[in-house]
Structure formats: C-alpha cells, structure tokens
PDB file with one MODEL, atoms N, CA, C and O in Angstrom:
MODEL        1
ATOM      1  N   MET A   1     -15.324  -1.778   7.746  1.00  0.00           N
ATOM      2  CA  MET A   1     -14.895  -1.089   7.268  1.00  0.00           C
ATOM      3  C   MET A   1     -15.639   0.170   6.994  1.00  0.00           C
ATOM      4  O   MET A   1     -16.820   0.220   6.651  1.00  0.00           O
ATOM      5  N   THR A   2     -14.698   1.363   7.207  1.00  0.00           N
ATOM      6  CA  THR A   2     -15.153   2.602   7.246  1.00  0.00           C
ATOM      7  C   THR A   2     -14.741   2.936   5.673  1.00  0.00           C
ATOM      8  O   THR A   2     -13.915   2.353   4.971  1.00  0.00           O
ATOM      9  N   THR A   3     -15.606   4.088   5.347  1.00  0.00           N
ATOM     10  CA  THR A   3     -15.712   4.902   4.173  1.00  0.00           C
ATOM     11  C   THR A   3     -14.228   5.690   3.815  1.00  0.00           C
ATOM     12  O   THR A   3     -13.925   6.187   2.730  1.00  0.00           O
ATOM     13  N   GLU A   4     -13.578   5.658   4.791  1.00  0.00           N
ATOM     14  CA  GLU A   4     -12.132   6.392   4.668  1.00  0.00           C
ATOM     15  C   GLU A   4     -11.313   5.056   4.333  1.00  0.00           C
ATOM     16  O   GLU A   4     -10.562   5.192   3.367  1.00  0.00           O
ATOM     17  N   HIS A   5     -11.306   3.736   4.961  1.00  0.00           N
ATOM     18  CA  HIS A   5     -10.419   2.359   4.728  1.00  0.00           C
ATOM     19  C   HIS A   5     -10.843   2.360   3.278  1.00  0.00           C
ATOM     20  O   HIS A   5     -10.104   2.599   2.323  1.00  0.00           O
ATOM     21  N   ASP A   6     -11.954   2.103   3.245  1.00  0.00           N
ATOM     22  CA  ASP A   6     -12.568   1.773   1.592  1.00  0.00           C
ATOM     23  C   ASP A   6     -11.406   2.661   0.686  1.00  0.00           C
ATOM     24  O   ASP A   6     -10.457   2.161   0.081  1.00  0.00           O
ATOM     25  N   ALA A   7     -11.710   3.940   0.756  1.00  0.00           N
ATOM     26  CA  ALA A   7     -10.818   4.881  -0.254  1.00  0.00           C
ATOM     27  C   ALA A   7      -9.920   4.585   0.110  1.00  0.00           C
ATOM     28  O   ALA A   7      -9.590   3.882  -0.844  1.00  0.00           O
ATOM     29  N   ILE A   8      -8.849   4.487   1.012  1.00  0.00           N
ATOM     30  CA  ILE A   8      -7.562   4.128   0.918  1.00  0.00           C
ATOM     31  C   ILE A   8      -7.362   2.785   0.454  1.00  0.00           C
ATOM     32  O   ILE A   8      -6.291   2.634  -0.134  1.00  0.00           O
ATOM     33  N   TYR A   9      -8.125   1.718   0.556  1.00  0.00           N
ATOM     34  CA  TYR A   9      -7.986   0.281  -0.141  1.00  0.00           C
ATOM     35  C   TYR A   9      -7.688   0.591  -1.682  1.00  0.00           C
ATOM     36  O   TYR A   9      -6.723   0.249  -2.365  1.00  0.00           O
ATOM     37  N   GLN A  10      -8.997   1.464  -2.070  1.00  0.00           N
ATOM     38  CA  GLN A  10      -9.062   1.696  -3.365  1.00  0.00           C
ATOM     39  C   GLN A  10      -7.509   2.513  -3.976  1.00  0.00           C
ATOM     40  O   GLN A  10      -6.947   2.289  -5.048  1.00  0.00           O
ATOM     41  N   GLN A  11      -7.161   3.333  -3.068  1.00  0.00           N
ATOM     42  CA  GLN A  11      -6.152   3.927  -3.755  1.00  0.00           C
ATOM     43  C   GLN A  11      -4.934   2.785  -3.797  1.00  0.00           C
ATOM     44  O   GLN A  11      -4.269   2.543  -4.804  1.00  0.00           O
ATOM     45  N   VAL A  12      -4.769   2.102  -2.443  1.00  0.00           N
ATOM     46  CA  VAL A  12      -3.565   1.441  -2.814  1.00  0.00           C
ATOM     47  C   VAL A  12      -3.403   0.367  -3.945  1.00  0.00           C
ATOM     48  O   VAL A  12      -2.421   0.067  -4.625  1.00  0.00           O
ATOM     49  N   THR A  13      -4.905  -0.196  -3.920  1.00  0.00           N
ATOM     50  CA  THR A  13      -5.140  -1.245  -5.390  1.00  0.00           C
ATOM     51  C   THR A  13      -4.744  -0.611  -6.350  1.00  0.00           C
ATOM     52  O   THR A  13      -3.840  -1.124  -7.009  1.00  0.00           O
ATOM     53  N   SER A  14      -5.208   0.544  -6.709  1.00  0.00           N
ATOM     54  CA  SER A  14      -4.977   1.341  -7.959  1.00  0.00           C
ATOM     55  C   SER A  14      -3.803   1.820  -8.279  1.00  0.00           C
ATOM     56  O   SER A  14      -3.480   2.164  -9.416  1.00  0.00           O
ATOM     57  N   LEU A  15      -3.181   1.861  -7.394  1.00  0.00           N
ATOM     58  CA  LEU A  15      -1.550   1.976  -7.148  1.00  0.00           C
ATOM     59  C   LEU A  15      -0.594   1.100  -7.570  1.00  0.00           C
ATOM     60  O   LEU A  15       0.401   1.489  -8.182  1.00  0.00           O
ATOM     61  N   LEU A  16      -0.889  -0.560  -7.184  1.00  0.00           N
ATOM     62  CA  LEU A  16      -0.401  -1.259  -7.512  1.00  0.00           C
ATOM     63  C   LEU A  16      -0.784  -1.867  -8.820  1.00  0.00           C
ATOM     64  O   LEU A  16      -0.138  -2.575  -9.592  1.00  0.00           O
ATOM     65  N   ILE A  17      -1.986  -1.414  -8.868  1.00  0.00           N
ATOM     66  CA  ILE A  17      -2.488  -1.936 -10.706  1.00  0.00           C
ATOM     67  C   ILE A  17      -1.706  -1.179 -11.770  1.00  0.00           C
ATOM     68  O   ILE A  17      -1.266  -1.695 -12.798  1.00  0.00           O
ATOM     69  N   ASN A  18      -1.563   0.248 -11.377  1.00  0.00           N
ATOM     70  CA  ASN A  18      -0.969   1.304 -12.626  1.00  0.00           C
ATOM     71  C   ASN A  18       0.598   0.745 -12.298  1.00  0.00           C
ATOM     72  O   ASN A  18       1.328   0.246 -13.155  1.00  0.00           O
ATOM     73  N   LEU A  19       0.933   0.923 -10.972  1.00  0.00           N
ATOM     74  CA  LEU A  19       2.579   0.998 -10.848  1.00  0.00           C
ATOM     75  C   LEU A  19       3.360  -0.280 -11.542  1.00  0.00           C
ATOM     76  O   LEU A  19       4.202  -0.095 -12.421  1.00  0.00           O
ATOM     77  N   PHE A  20       2.992  -1.637 -11.051  1.00  0.00           N
ATOM     78  CA  PHE A  20       3.452  -2.565 -11.260  1.00  0.00           C
ATOM     79  C   PHE A  20       2.358  -3.592 -12.220  1.00  0.00           C
ATOM     80  O   PHE A  20       2.486  -4.813 -12.310  1.00  0.00           O
ATOM     81  N   GLU A  21       1.695  -3.091 -12.631  1.00  0.00           N
ATOM     82  CA  GLU A  21       0.678  -4.044 -14.011  1.00  0.00           C
ATOM     83  C   GLU A  21       0.361  -5.185 -13.290  1.00  0.00           C
ATOM     84  O   GLU A  21       0.540  -6.297 -13.787  1.00  0.00           O
ATOM     85  N   LEU A  22      -0.215  -4.995 -11.866  1.00  0.00           N
ATOM     86  CA  LEU A  22      -0.884  -6.262 -11.673  1.00  0.00           C
ATOM     87  C   LEU A  22      -2.152  -6.533 -11.925  1.00  0.00           C
ATOM     88  O   LEU A  22      -2.867  -5.540 -12.058  1.00  0.00           O
ATOM     89  N   ALA A  23      -2.819  -7.908 -12.067  1.00  0.00           N
ATOM     90  CA  ALA A  23      -4.100  -8.076 -12.403  1.00  0.00           C
ATOM     91  C   ALA A  23      -5.046  -7.574 -10.965  1.00  0.00           C
ATOM     92  O   ALA A  23      -4.734  -7.922  -9.826  1.00  0.00           O
ATOM     93  N   PRO A  24      -5.983  -6.887 -11.221  1.00  0.00           N
ATOM     94  CA  PRO A  24      -6.915  -6.477 -10.143  1.00  0.00           C
ATOM     95  C   PRO A  24      -7.496  -7.554  -9.191  1.00  0.00           C
ATOM     96  O   PRO A  24      -7.638  -7.372  -7.982  1.00  0.00           O
ATOM     97  N   GLY A  25      -7.840  -8.770  -9.893  1.00  0.00           N
ATOM     98  CA  GLY A  25      -8.052 -10.122  -9.248  1.00  0.00           C
ATOM     99  C   GLY A  25      -7.025 -10.873  -8.088  1.00  0.00           C
ATOM    100  O   GLY A  25      -7.328 -11.647  -7.180  1.00  0.00           O
ATOM    101  N   ASP A  26      -5.518 -10.256  -8.544  1.00  0.00           N
ATOM    102  CA  ASP A  26      -4.688 -10.729  -7.837  1.00  0.00           C
ATOM    103  C   ASP A  26      -4.615  -9.901  -6.522  1.00  0.00           C
ATOM    104  O   ASP A  26      -4.016 -10.462  -5.604  1.00  0.00           O
ATOM    105  N   ILE A  27      -5.148  -8.595  -6.257  1.00  0.00           N
ATOM    106  CA  ILE A  27      -5.015  -7.973  -5.274  1.00  0.00           C
ATOM    107  C   ILE A  27      -6.016  -7.990  -4.276  1.00  0.00           C
ATOM    108  O   ILE A  27      -7.004  -7.287  -4.487  1.00  0.00           O
ATOM    109  N   THR A  28      -5.963  -8.664  -3.211  1.00  0.00           N
ATOM    110  CA  THR A  28      -6.690  -8.835  -2.233  1.00  0.00           C
ATOM    111  C   THR A  28      -6.347  -8.305  -0.748  1.00  0.00           C
ATOM    112  O   THR A  28      -5.129  -8.164  -0.644  1.00  0.00           O
ATOM    113  N   PRO A  29      -6.999  -7.986   0.364  1.00  0.00           N
ATOM    114  CA  PRO A  29      -6.402  -7.782   1.250  1.00  0.00           C
ATOM    115  C   PRO A  29      -5.417  -8.486   1.955  1.00  0.00           C
ATOM    116  O   PRO A  29      -4.603  -7.931   2.694  1.00  0.00           O
ATOM    117  N   GLU A  30      -5.478 -10.014   1.694  1.00  0.00           N
ATOM    118  CA  GLU A  30      -4.810 -11.169   2.432  1.00  0.00           C
ATOM    119  C   GLU A  30      -3.426 -11.495   1.581  1.00  0.00           C
ATOM    120  O   GLU A  30      -2.558 -12.216   2.072  1.00  0.00           O
ATOM    121  N   ALA A  31      -3.285 -10.881   0.207  1.00  0.00           N
ATOM    122  CA  ALA A  31      -2.372 -11.385  -0.742  1.00  0.00           C
ATOM    123  C   ALA A  31      -0.924 -10.300  -0.209  1.00  0.00           C
ATOM    124  O   ALA A  31      -0.777  -9.119   0.105  1.00  0.00           O
ATOM    125  N   ARG A  32      -0.263 -11.229  -0.310  1.00  0.00           N
ATOM    126  CA  ARG A  32       1.386 -11.056   0.286  1.00  0.00           C
ATOM    127  C   ARG A  32       2.339 -10.271  -0.636  1.00  0.00           C
ATOM    128  O   ARG A  32       2.853 -10.672  -1.681  1.00  0.00           O
ATOM    129  N   LEU A  33       2.465  -9.129  -0.066  1.00  0.00           N
ATOM    130  CA  LEU A  33       3.226  -8.142  -1.469  1.00  0.00           C
ATOM    131  C   LEU A  33       4.298  -8.842  -1.963  1.00  0.00           C
ATOM    132  O   LEU A  33       4.587  -8.767  -3.158  1.00  0.00           O
ATOM    133  N   TYR A  34       4.879  -9.468  -1.244  1.00  0.00           N
ATOM    134  CA  TYR A  34       6.671 -10.287  -2.105  1.00  0.00           C
ATOM    135  C   TYR A  34       6.008 -11.580  -2.554  1.00  0.00           C
ATOM    136  O   TYR A  34       5.891 -11.716  -3.772  1.00  0.00           O
ATOM    137  N   GLU A  35       5.561 -12.537  -1.780  1.00  0.00           N
ATOM    138  CA  GLU A  35       5.234 -13.763  -2.379  1.00  0.00           C
ATOM    139  C   GLU A  35       4.148 -13.951  -3.416  1.00  0.00           C
ATOM    140  O   GLU A  35       4.326 -14.558  -4.471  1.00  0.00           O
ATOM    141  N   ASP A  36       2.974 -13.370  -3.031  1.00  0.00           N
ATOM    142  CA  ASP A  36       1.694 -13.229  -3.872  1.00  0.00           C
ATOM    143  C   ASP A  36       1.806 -12.537  -5.120  1.00  0.00           C
ATOM    144  O   ASP A  36       1.424 -12.903  -6.232  1.00  0.00           O
ATOM    145  N   LEU A  37       2.436 -11.388  -4.741  1.00  0.00           N
ATOM    146  CA  LEU A  37       2.148 -10.223  -5.683  1.00  0.00           C
ATOM    147  C   LEU A  37       3.491  -9.599  -6.581  1.00  0.00           C
ATOM    148  O   LEU A  37       3.597  -8.551  -7.220  1.00  0.00           O
ATOM    149  N   ASP A  38       4.581 -10.857  -6.306  1.00  0.00           N
ATOM    150  CA  ASP A  38       5.962 -10.539  -7.053  1.00  0.00           C
ATOM    151  C   ASP A  38       6.659  -9.504  -6.675  1.00  0.00           C
ATOM    152  O   ASP A  38       7.697  -9.273  -7.294  1.00  0.00           O
ATOM    153  N   LEU A  39       6.301  -8.715  -5.680  1.00  0.00           N
ATOM    154  CA  LEU A  39       7.035  -7.518  -5.837  1.00  0.00           C
ATOM    155  C   LEU A  39       8.387  -7.569  -4.918  1.00  0.00           C
ATOM    156  O   LEU A  39       8.488  -8.350  -3.972  1.00  0.00           O
ATOM    157  N   ASP A  40       9.446  -6.624  -5.310  1.00  0.00           N
ATOM    158  CA  ASP A  40      10.584  -6.536  -4.391  1.00  0.00           C
ATOM    159  C   ASP A  40      10.817  -5.673  -3.455  1.00  0.00           C
ATOM    160  O   ASP A  40       9.852  -5.106  -2.941  1.00  0.00           O
ATOM    161  N   SER A  41      12.030  -5.402  -3.058  1.00  0.00           N
ATOM    162  CA  SER A  41      12.350  -4.258  -2.084  1.00  0.00           C
ATOM    163  C   SER A  41      12.388  -2.378  -3.116  1.00  0.00           C
ATOM    164  O   SER A  41      11.886  -1.273  -2.910  1.00  0.00           O
ATOM    165  N   ILE A  42      13.181  -2.920  -4.066  1.00  0.00           N
ATOM    166  CA  ILE A  42      12.797  -1.513  -4.810  1.00  0.00           C
ATOM    167  C   ILE A  42      11.037  -1.285  -5.215  1.00  0.00           C
ATOM    168  O   ILE A  42      10.618  -0.144  -5.021  1.00  0.00           O
ATOM    169  N   ASP A  43      10.213  -2.137  -5.662  1.00  0.00           N
ATOM    170  CA  ASP A  43       9.056  -1.978  -5.741  1.00  0.00           C
ATOM    171  C   ASP A  43       8.363  -1.418  -4.477  1.00  0.00           C
ATOM    172  O   ASP A  43       7.461  -0.581  -4.454  1.00  0.00           O
ATOM    173  N   ALA A  44       8.907  -1.990  -3.511  1.00  0.00           N
ATOM    174  CA  ALA A  44       8.267  -1.339  -2.048  1.00  0.00           C
ATOM    175  C   ALA A  44       8.700   0.145  -1.887  1.00  0.00           C
ATOM    176  O   ALA A  44       8.007   1.061  -1.444  1.00  0.00           O
ATOM    177  N   VAL A  45       9.646   0.186  -2.217  1.00  0.00           N
ATOM    178  CA  VAL A  45      10.224   1.758  -2.307  1.00  0.00           C
ATOM    179  C   VAL A  45       9.370   2.661  -2.792  1.00  0.00           C
ATOM    180  O   VAL A  45       8.830   3.624  -2.247  1.00  0.00           O
ATOM    181  N   ASP A  46       9.275   2.008  -4.482  1.00  0.00           N
ATOM    182  CA  ASP A  46       8.389   2.852  -5.354  1.00  0.00           C
ATOM    183  C   ASP A  46       6.867   3.051  -4.748  1.00  0.00           C
ATOM    184  O   ASP A  46       6.234   4.088  -4.945  1.00  0.00           O
ATOM    185  N   MET A  47       6.442   2.135  -4.124  1.00  0.00           N
ATOM    186  CA  MET A  47       5.152   1.782  -3.575  1.00  0.00           C
ATOM    187  C   MET A  47       5.085   3.461  -2.508  1.00  0.00           C
ATOM    188  O   MET A  47       4.557   4.565  -2.647  1.00  0.00           O
ATOM    189  N   VAL A  48       6.011   2.735  -1.410  1.00  0.00           N
ATOM    190  CA  VAL A  48       6.046   3.907  -0.395  1.00  0.00           C
ATOM    191  C   VAL A  48       6.373   5.379  -0.993  1.00  0.00           C
ATOM    192  O   VAL A  48       5.877   6.263  -0.293  1.00  0.00           O
ATOM    193  N   VAL A  49       7.110   5.866  -2.151  1.00  0.00           N
ATOM    194  CA  VAL A  49       7.337   7.057  -2.586  1.00  0.00           C
ATOM    195  C   VAL A  49       5.653   7.419  -3.487  1.00  0.00           C
ATOM    196  O   VAL A  49       5.206   8.563  -3.570  1.00  0.00           O
ATOM    197  N   ASN A  50       5.223   6.668  -3.843  1.00  0.00           N
ATOM    198  CA  ASN A  50       3.890   6.847  -4.410  1.00  0.00           C
ATOM    199  C   ASN A  50       2.804   7.370  -3.764  1.00  0.00           C
ATOM    200  O   ASN A  50       2.051   8.321  -3.977  1.00  0.00           O
ATOM    201  N   LEU A  51       2.931   6.246  -2.648  1.00  0.00           N
ATOM    202  CA  LEU A  51       1.993   6.554  -1.106  1.00  0.00           C
ATOM    203  C   LEU A  51       2.390   8.255  -0.931  1.00  0.00           C
ATOM    204  O   LEU A  51       1.435   9.031  -0.951  1.00  0.00           O
ATOM    205  N   GLN A  52       3.439   8.685  -0.803  1.00  0.00           N
ATOM    206  CA  GLN A  52       3.691   9.762  -0.014  1.00  0.00           C
ATOM    207  C   GLN A  52       3.210  10.819  -0.905  1.00  0.00           C
ATOM    208  O   GLN A  52       2.569  11.750  -0.416  1.00  0.00           O
ATOM    209  N   LYS A  53       3.433  10.778  -2.068  1.00  0.00           N
ATOM    210  CA  LYS A  53       2.877  11.986  -3.492  1.00  0.00           C
ATOM    211  C   LYS A  53       1.478  11.653  -3.102  1.00  0.00           C
ATOM    212  O   LYS A  53       1.011  12.616  -2.493  1.00  0.00           O
ATOM    213  N   LYS A  54       0.474  10.509  -3.224  1.00  0.00           N
ATOM    214  CA  LYS A  54      -0.887  10.939  -2.988  1.00  0.00           C
ATOM    215  C   LYS A  54      -1.492  11.335  -1.428  1.00  0.00           C
ATOM    216  O   LYS A  54      -2.538  11.954  -1.233  1.00  0.00           O
ATOM    217  N   THR A  55      -0.675  10.879  -0.499  1.00  0.00           N
ATOM    218  CA  THR A  55      -1.231  11.601   0.979  1.00  0.00           C
ATOM    219  C   THR A  55      -0.463  12.941   1.122  1.00  0.00           C
ATOM    220  O   THR A  55      -0.952  13.857   1.783  1.00  0.00           O
ATOM    221  N   GLY A  56       0.523  13.037   0.616  1.00  0.00           N
ATOM    222  CA  GLY A  56       1.185  13.979   1.148  1.00  0.00           C
ATOM    223  C   GLY A  56       1.958  14.297   2.557  1.00  0.00           C
ATOM    224  O   GLY A  56       2.414  15.368   2.955  1.00  0.00           O
ATOM    225  N   ILE A  57       1.951  13.100   3.132  1.00  0.00           N
ATOM    226  CA  ILE A  57       2.608  12.838   4.062  1.00  0.00           C
ATOM    227  C   ILE A  57       4.167  12.057   4.029  1.00  0.00           C
ATOM    228  O   ILE A  57       4.475  11.333   3.082  1.00  0.00           O
ATOM    229  N   LYS A  58       4.948  12.270   5.009  1.00  0.00           N
ATOM    230  CA  LYS A  58       6.193  11.979   4.921  1.00  0.00           C
ATOM    231  C   LYS A  58       6.147  10.705   5.286  1.00  0.00           C
ATOM    232  O   LYS A  58       5.564  10.673   6.370  1.00  0.00           O
ATOM    233  N   ILE A  59       6.516   9.428   4.887  1.00  0.00           N
ATOM    234  CA  ILE A  59       6.474   8.099   5.689  1.00  0.00           C
ATOM    235  C   ILE A  59       7.593   7.471   6.045  1.00  0.00           C
ATOM    236  O   ILE A  59       8.083   6.726   5.197  1.00  0.00           O
ATOM    237  N   LYS A  60       8.149   7.579   7.118  1.00  0.00           N
ATOM    238  CA  LYS A  60       9.444   6.893   7.290  1.00  0.00           C
ATOM    239  C   LYS A  60       9.564   5.621   6.728  1.00  0.00           C
ATOM    240  O   LYS A  60       8.542   5.052   6.343  1.00  0.00           O
ATOM    241  N   PRO A  61      10.875   4.982   6.603  1.00  0.00           N
ATOM    242  CA  PRO A  61      10.529   3.741   6.172  1.00  0.00           C
ATOM    243  C   PRO A  61      10.475   2.821   6.828  1.00  0.00           C
ATOM    244  O   PRO A  61       9.978   1.798   6.357  1.00  0.00           O
ATOM    245  N   GLU A  62      11.121   2.850   8.573  1.00  0.00           N
ATOM    246  CA  GLU A  62      10.749   2.042   9.275  1.00  0.00           C
ATOM    247  C   GLU A  62       9.236   1.823   9.395  1.00  0.00           C
ATOM    248  O   GLU A  62       8.990   0.660   9.717  1.00  0.00           O
ATOM    249  N   THR A  63       8.185   2.564   9.239  1.00  0.00           N
ATOM    250  CA  THR A  63       7.084   2.152   9.251  1.00  0.00           C
ATOM    251  C   THR A  63       6.330   1.493   8.156  1.00  0.00           C
ATOM    252  O   THR A  63       5.108   1.454   8.005  1.00  0.00           O
ATOM    253  N   PHE A  64       7.379   0.919   7.328  1.00  0.00           N
ATOM    254  CA  PHE A  64       6.723   0.011   5.964  1.00  0.00           C
ATOM    255  C   PHE A  64       7.580  -1.275   6.514  1.00  0.00           C
ATOM    256  O   PHE A  64       7.320  -2.285   5.860  1.00  0.00           O
ATOM    257  N   LYS A  65       8.272  -1.423   7.267  1.00  0.00           N
ATOM    258  CA  LYS A  65       9.271  -2.645   7.482  1.00  0.00           C
ATOM    259  C   LYS A  65       8.493  -3.898   7.995  1.00  0.00           C
ATOM    260  O   LYS A  65       8.925  -5.022   7.737  1.00  0.00           O
ATOM    261  N   SER A  66       7.527  -3.743   8.606  1.00  0.00           N
ATOM    262  CA  SER A  66       6.602  -5.019   9.016  1.00  0.00           C
ATOM    263  C   SER A  66       5.394  -5.062   7.697  1.00  0.00           C
ATOM    264  O   SER A  66       4.653  -6.036   7.570  1.00  0.00           O
ATOM    265  N   VAL A  67       5.349  -4.184   7.016  1.00  0.00           N
ATOM    266  CA  VAL A  67       4.311  -4.431   5.981  1.00  0.00           C
ATOM    267  C   VAL A  67       4.524  -5.668   5.087  1.00  0.00           C
ATOM    268  O   VAL A  67       5.493  -5.920   4.371  1.00  0.00           O
ATOM    269  N   ARG A  68       3.282  -6.456   5.311  1.00  0.00           N
ATOM    270  CA  ARG A  68       3.697  -7.727   4.358  1.00  0.00           C
ATOM    271  C   ARG A  68       2.560  -8.281   3.336  1.00  0.00           C
ATOM    272  O   ARG A  68       2.706  -9.111   2.439  1.00  0.00           O
ATOM    273  N   THR A  69       1.220  -7.484   3.786  1.00  0.00           N
ATOM    274  CA  THR A  69       0.196  -8.027   2.759  1.00  0.00           C
ATOM    275  C   THR A  69      -0.685  -6.465   2.526  1.00  0.00           C
ATOM    276  O   THR A  69      -0.638  -5.575   3.375  1.00  0.00           O
ATOM    277  N   VAL A  70      -1.250  -6.379   1.588  1.00  0.00           N
ATOM    278  CA  VAL A  70      -2.047  -5.343   0.984  1.00  0.00           C
ATOM    279  C   VAL A  70      -2.935  -4.473   2.369  1.00  0.00           C
ATOM    280  O   VAL A  70      -3.066  -3.270   2.593  1.00  0.00           O
ATOM    281  N   GLN A  71      -3.313  -5.404   2.934  1.00  0.00           N
ATOM    282  CA  GLN A  71      -4.144  -4.924   3.995  1.00  0.00           C
ATOM    283  C   GLN A  71      -3.119  -4.351   5.460  1.00  0.00           C
ATOM    284  O   GLN A  71      -3.569  -4.006   6.553  1.00  0.00           O
ATOM    285  N   ASP A  72      -1.896  -4.390   5.108  1.00  0.00           N
ATOM    286  CA  ASP A  72      -1.119  -3.857   6.199  1.00  0.00           C
ATOM    287  C   ASP A  72      -0.838  -2.884   5.463  1.00  0.00           C
ATOM    288  O   ASP A  72      -0.801  -1.865   6.154  1.00  0.00           O
ATOM    289  N   VAL A  73      -0.568  -2.634   4.146  1.00  0.00           N
ATOM    290  CA  VAL A  73      -0.420  -1.062   3.738  1.00  0.00           C
ATOM    291  C   VAL A  73      -1.757  -0.272   3.812  1.00  0.00           C
ATOM    292  O   VAL A  73      -1.687   0.944   3.990  1.00  0.00           O
ATOM    293  N   VAL A  74      -2.797  -0.789   3.706  1.00  0.00           N
ATOM    294  CA  VAL A  74      -3.981   0.050   4.074  1.00  0.00           C
ATOM    295  C   VAL A  74      -3.754   0.472   5.592  1.00  0.00           C
ATOM    296  O   VAL A  74      -3.642   1.664   5.876  1.00  0.00           O
ATOM    297  N   ASP A  75      -3.707  -0.220   6.268  1.00  0.00           N
ATOM    298  CA  ASP A  75      -3.398  -0.264   7.729  1.00  0.00           C
ATOM    299  C   ASP A  75      -2.525   0.818   8.204  1.00  0.00           C
ATOM    300  O   ASP A  75      -2.810   1.638   9.077  1.00  0.00           O
ATOM    301  N   ALA A  76      -1.437   0.732   7.541  1.00  0.00           N
ATOM    302  CA  ALA A  76      -0.303   1.702   7.705  1.00  0.00           C
ATOM    303  C   ALA A  76      -0.583   3.236   7.098  1.00  0.00           C
ATOM    304  O   ALA A  76      -0.162   4.214   7.716  1.00  0.00           O
ATOM    305  N   VAL A  77      -1.134   3.341   6.166  1.00  0.00           N
ATOM    306  CA  VAL A  77      -1.246   4.553   5.735  1.00  0.00           C
ATOM    307  C   VAL A  77      -2.674   5.296   6.241  1.00  0.00           C
ATOM    308  O   VAL A  77      -2.966   6.474   6.033  1.00  0.00           O
ATOM    309  N   GLU A  78      -3.557   4.213   7.021  1.00  0.00           N
ATOM    310  CA  GLU A  78      -4.842   4.650   7.707  1.00  0.00           C
ATOM    311  C   GLU A  78      -4.156   5.591   8.827  1.00  0.00           C
ATOM    312  O   GLU A  78      -4.516   6.749   9.037  1.00  0.00           O
ATOM    313  N   GLN A  79      -2.928   4.810   9.639  1.00  0.00           N
ATOM    314  CA  GLN A  79      -2.369   4.859  10.831  1.00  0.00           C
ATOM    315  C   GLN A  79      -1.940   6.609  10.503  1.00  0.00           C
ATOM    316  O   GLN A  79      -2.253   7.627  11.121  1.00  0.00           O
ATOM    317  N   LEU A  80      -1.176   6.425   9.372  1.00  0.00           N
ATOM    318  CA  LEU A  80      -0.022   7.868   9.383  1.00  0.00           C
ATOM    319  C   LEU A  80      -1.188   8.936   9.215  1.00  0.00           C
ATOM    320  O   LEU A  80      -1.165   9.897   9.984  1.00  0.00           O
ATOM    321  N   LEU A  81      -2.462   8.828   8.034  1.00  0.00           N
ATOM    322  CA  LEU A  81      -3.117   9.764   7.957  1.00  0.00           C
ATOM    323  C   LEU A  81      -4.079  10.043   9.684  1.00  0.00           C
ATOM    324  O   LEU A  81      -4.181  11.244   9.931  1.00  0.00           O
ATOM    325  N   ARG A  82      -4.460   9.488  10.329  1.00  0.00           N
ATOM    326  CA  ARG A  82      -4.495   9.757  11.916  1.00  0.00           C
ATOM    327  C   ARG A  82      -3.676  10.475  12.355  1.00  0.00           C
ATOM    328  O   ARG A  82      -3.954  11.582  12.818  1.00  0.00           O
ATOM    329  N   GLU A  83      -2.446   9.972  12.299  1.00  0.00           N
ATOM    330  CA  GLU A  83      -1.506  11.052  13.352  1.00  0.00           C
ATOM    331  C   GLU A  83      -1.437  12.401  12.511  1.00  0.00           C
ATOM    332  O   GLU A  83      -1.566  13.446  13.148  1.00  0.00           O
ATOM    333  N   ALA A  84      -1.271  12.459  11.328  1.00  0.00           N
ATOM    334  CA  ALA A  84      -1.182  13.590  10.822  1.00  0.00           C
ATOM    335  C   ALA A  84      -1.670  14.842  11.192  1.00  0.00           C
ATOM    336  O   ALA A  84      -1.431  15.828  10.496  1.00  0.00           O
TER     337      ALA A  84
ENDMDL
END
C-alpha cells in the first residue's frame, strides 16, 4: 500500500465514523457497506457528497454504483484523484 492509499483509507474511515457513528473496529477494507455497516442508499449519497467536499472532485454517481466494500470506496477515490 502506498502512503496516498493509506491517507485515502484514513479519510474514508474517519468519514464513516463521523457521518454514520460507526465503531472504528467495524470498519475494515473488506467490510461491506450495506450488509456489514448497515448503510443504505441515502447514506451512500451522503458519503459521496462528503467525499466530493474533501477531494474537490466531482464524483459521478455511476462511479459508485459498483462500490460494495470500504476498499472499493478507497479504490474509487484513488482512481478519481489519479484522473484529476
């Protein structure tokens, strides 16, 4: 893992903890957003809006349609930052 990857993971983790009051121990790269962390589609939209604010990058909804785990979110953000 790269330092940038770690930084993105930390941002996503802290966002999940702060936005949805999740326990830090519940958030792992393999944790599934809907099944394990109990997020719903509105939560997913909130997460995308907050990620846009943090990164300053416009995130297209289709970018996050295939996102299922915390690691998927990190990978998607990393990809967007590379393309910016």
